[in-house]
Steps between C-alpha positions, in 0.01 A plus 500: 500500500398189690252414223776527241734276709217243544439502118878449439508218750200334348649540155830341613318213665295450179822493294651242739189285481491524120868413472464210748187379313679525170804325629281224646319456168823495309646239730186285475510515119869412506427191718193407320532140354561486129459184285824380329599170340774249586627200323419171671789294363860526368474587138785459253584796268307541177189315623153622402313598811161346568223576750605199698841656571350787695368548850326809631623679809493844662764738617485867627437754227823680591700185402351499145700672235447567126691186418240266637267323251169541676265342244504130397456611134846669522651167628324199346638413157824696544846339529737551785841620392685356799442216747224558750476355852202406716349799668659754271274797402386542148702799357462660162873509435516118515206437266547527121339391176630182336685700237708675769619199698872448543570135383834499686313512832359151450785340296751246615822686399743232614613413151463857351773761442506861383664623189493849349492619145555843359189651353385812330162667485432363155627145575316512824147503336477877512552490878199273558691254705490431878564250782287198453460520124576203287715538189658299225865530395616520139861459400630691197828372369710484186725253321701442184428247236743201504764501239844660492472869407129483429452834670125439506345570829149454635303624795238299686256521799358234712270502810688289754330548834130568566287579793784671706413700802622863539640542853587870485543797269736788578602833352851611394545666843412185695138584605204271451346577159130607504287394199331820377399363161139506580513843670382841364735785496388860459344793692142385415551165660688653785762239453266273703393144443234336727557794733872440531784710371670301221814697523755290687745746642821316584375206298469695176833397340537318176415137464830319531491150644255203529571232745352153423424202726653197330646151580876447490491331164296789359749744652785301318321519172427871533859583592641313201255657261580853632863448396392373152233744391211697638196398714168673463205480731162422351188591702213258555129545534300341781373230267838432330600136462834335444587345165816410303625695205761426234658838521566746222812540287605779256784422252673192381553275794629171654340331800592655829542276796371606834386301795607319822846356493772386734683837498741411770615170648766371727476154344 
């Protein structure tokens, strides 16, 4: 009986020692210094990160999360999507490729305004439109040939604004629209793209409104044209350049005047 009690006591003591040892080892691992990276200066948004922007430091392993960028190769060459301050840790969520930067983070918006246009899936480039994209605007109008009772009309189109930034795109129920034009739908693909679910849940409504960042005079022009005809969005490629066009006319026509004018005056 005593032998059995001694054996139980020894087993209990062994378990306590193992637990204490394991706990000590776990604690030591948690406190073990881990190398991380900090920024050594204030960096404006949308700046390409270089090796000279980084400084190495160590923090306890328990303070390191999955969000830390632990390798310089995951930092150097990337762009920061928001302003960084001296001493801030390098985090994955703040580092993006150039194509994914948000231009509004580094723009001086003092002279810009927001104006919204109705848009459909077809007019909206098949849904391939998102914040930060640049687009051109084409006006489609109509007129009637001069002359009493001529009854001859014509239609025309003209690109009137180029290189306009998209500020926001929303659905018919007011949610942010998610561009799914490059996604893959179907069971075989698992409705996944780059490991992410391309279904947008509450953001899955129909494309409805595009909001553009424009100057006041551009807003005036857009507003007037909306009352006179239709405005269509034309997508641009990364290498697209601005150039003037003469417009296109269908039917017998007279010259249509459009342009800046003294619309209102108190003089």
